[in-house]
Structures are given as C-alpha cells and as structure tokens.
N, C-alpha and C positions, 0 to 999 in steps of 0.2 A: 596451455593452448594460447596461441597468438591470435588476437582479434584485431583485424585491420579496420581502421576507420577511414571513411572516404573524405574527400576534400570539402564538400559542400556543407555549410553550417557546421563547421568542425567542432566548435566548442559545444554546441547543443548535442551533437552526436556523442561526444566524450561524456557529457553529463548523463545522457541516457544510458550509456553502457555502464558507467560506474554506479549509477543509481540502481540499475538492474542487479549488479553484482552484490550491492549492499542488501537489497531487498530479499534476494534469494539466499543470503547467508554466505555467498562466496567470499565476500569481505565481511567478516563478522565484527561485532562491536569490539572496539579496542585495537583493531587491526591498523597498522600504520599505512599511510598512503605515500609510498616512496616514489617520488616523481621520476627519477631516472628509470626505475624498473617499470613503472606504469607506461612511461613514454615509449619504451622499447616494446612492451607487450601490445600496445595499441597502435604502434607505428605512427606516432605523432611527435611534434616538437613540444618543448617544455612550455612555450608561451600559451597556446590554447589550453593545455592541461592545467596550468595554474589558474586560468580564468574559470575553467570548469570546476575546479576544487573550491574556488571562492563561491561559486553559485551553490554547490552542495552544502557549503558551510552556512549560507544564508537560509537554506532549507532545513537546517538542523540535523542533516545526516552525517556530517563530519564536524570535527572541532579541533582547534589548535591548542595543544597543551605544552606547557613549559617543559623543556628538556626532552619532549617526545615528538614534537612536530605535529603534523596533521594526522588524526586517527579517526576511525569510524566512531561516532558518538555512542554512548551507552545511556539508556534511560532507566530511571528508577521505576519501581512498581507504581509509585504515586503518579509519576509523569505519564506512564502508559495508560493508567486508569483515566487520567485527565484527557488524554487524546480521545479515548472512547466516549467520554462525556461530551466533548466537543462534537464528535461525530453524531451522537444521538440527537443533540440539540439542532445542529445545522441540517442534518439529513432529513429529519422529520419535517422541518420547515420547508426545505426544498421540495420534498416529495409531495407534501400537502399542496404546495403551490403548483406543482407540475401536473398532477393527476388530471385536472380538467383540460389540460392543453396537450396531453399525449395523443399521438396519432398512430395509425396502424404501422407506419414506417418506424416510429420509435419502438413500438412493441416488437416488431420484426427484428430490429437491431438487438434489443435486449435478449430476445429468444435465441438469436444466432450466437451471441456471446456465451449464453448458458449451454447451448449445444456444443460449442467449441470446448468449453471447460470440461464437459462430461466426456467428450471424445478423446481429449488429450490424455486423461488418466494420470496426469502428473501435477504435482503441486508447485513445481519450479516456477511456472509463470502464473500462479494463482493470483498474486498481487495485481498484475497488470490486467488480467481478465476480470477480476473483481471490480477494479476501478472502471473499466469500460462498461460493465453492466450497470453500475450505479450511475455513471455519467449519462448513459442513455436514458435513464428514468428521470434524472434531475435537470438536464440541460433545457428542456422545454419551459422550465420555471422562468428562464430569462435572467437569472441572477448569476452572471458569468464571473463577477469578482469573487463571489462566495464559492463558486466551483473551483476557481484557481486556488483559493486558500484551502479548500477542502482537499484538493489533490496533495498538497504538502502534508496535511494531517494523515491521509491514507498512506502515503509513502513511508512516513515515520512509524506508523503502526504495523504496516504490512510485513516488515521484516520479521516481526515477532509472530504475526498471524500465520505466516508461511510455515514456521517451525512448529507451531501448535497443530495446524491441520495435518502436517506430515506425520506427527507423532500420534495424533488421535484418529487419523484416517477419517476425517470428518467432512470430506468433500460432498458426499451425497446429502448430508444434512444441510450444508450451506446452499446447495443447488435447489433443494426442496423449498427452502425459505425464499430463494430468488423467484422460483416459479409462483409461489404464493403471492409475492409482491406484484408480479405481472398480472395475475388473475384478479386481485382486488382492484388494481388500477384500471383494468379493462372494464370492470363493473362500475367504475366511478365511485367505489366505496372508499372514501377518504379516511373515515375513522378506522376501519379494519386494516386498511393499507398502512396507515401511519402506526397503528398499534403493533402490527406485525413487524414493521421495520425497527421500531424501538426495541421490541423484545429480541429481535435478531441481533442487534448490536450489543445489547446488554448481555445476552447469553455468550457471545463470542468473547466479550470483555471479561466476564466472570470466569469462564473456563481458562482463558489465557493467563489471567492474573494468578489463579490457583496453581496452574502448571509451572509458571515462571517462579513463583514463590517457593514451591517445592524444590525445583531445580537449583535455585540459588542458595537455598538452605543446605541442600546436599553438598554443594561445592564448598560452602563455608565450613561444614563439618569435616570435609576431607582435608582442607587446609589446616584446620585446628588439630 
C-alpha cells in the first residue's frame, strides 16, 4: 500500500507515519529502514526522510547497526520491564498531581477516547488511543516536559503492548481499568486512583513480560 504524505510539516508527518508502522508491528523489530523503498512508498524525497529517521533514532525506535544500516530497535525483556517501571513512577506522580485539577472537559475527553477504543473493535490503533486517554488525565498536572518524555516511553512500550493485547484479546479489561481511573478521579479519590493506575501498569507489564519470555524461548528452541 502506498501512503502519500502531504507537503506541510513534512518531516513530522513522516515521523508520525513511520512511528505508527513500528508501533502496530507493520515494521517489526529488526526490520531494515531502506530509504529508497520508504521514499517511494511515502511519496517523499530522501532529505526529509533522513531527518525523520534521525528523530526516530533519538526516540529509541530505530538504531543504526554496523553492516545493517538503520533497523527497528529490539528491546530486551529487562529493558521493556524498565520502561514499565518508568511508566509506573511517572504516571502515578502525574495522575496524583492532576486529579485535583481535572475538569468536566478533561473527563469528557478521556471518556470519548475510551468510547472510541470500544467502538473500533481493533487493536491496531490501541497505542495511540491509549496515549490519548492517559494524556487527557495527566495534562492538567501542568508537567509538560514530563509528558513529552512519557510519550517516548509509551511509544517504545506500545509496540509490544499492541501485540500482547491482540493475542490475549484483553481490550475489555484495559478499558475497564480506564473507566475505573476516571471514576476515582471524579470522586477526587487520589489514593484509590493512584493505586488503581499502579496496579494497571504492573499487570500489563507482568503479562507482557511473561508472554514475550515464552515467545522468545520458543524461537530460541526452534533455532536450536
């Protein structure tokens, strides 16, 4: 499929499209980013494409390897676990700070994203919807630098989360957790809201690590 990219903010649009392909697994870990092929598929020149790839490398989604060129990065189980530990620490802090400042407009936005995720019935765009939900609840904290850093953490973790949710068909459980977060925040119950968020992130991490460990062990046995 050829995806045409417009002229405005060209590099940003290329970054958005390639990031999307990585997160949904269309460009899996280890996949090479062949510039000539990508330029043709996206309908762009090599100059903004190279700039976009440099930005993705700064985000940790791609890496330059000797004799291989630029490929989609692959994270160890320990690195993925660390991403979720970062999420748990940052997000509970942001949520705790944001709860007293959340407005009905913020709740409406979070609920709309939850409804959109339920209606879509697909996990392909789960990463983006998941981020929009959490961002709606954290942005009132006012910690915009932390939010920017957290987005990179989410993007690096979400490509694995998407695969896990697709296999486990766990969307309903995820959305139930999201609704609980909204409910506790509406009540102004910081303790239960933060505890629910921490348990949510830890459960996703635990299930994901177990699934990936089993899958990678199976691949190692097949190779052996």
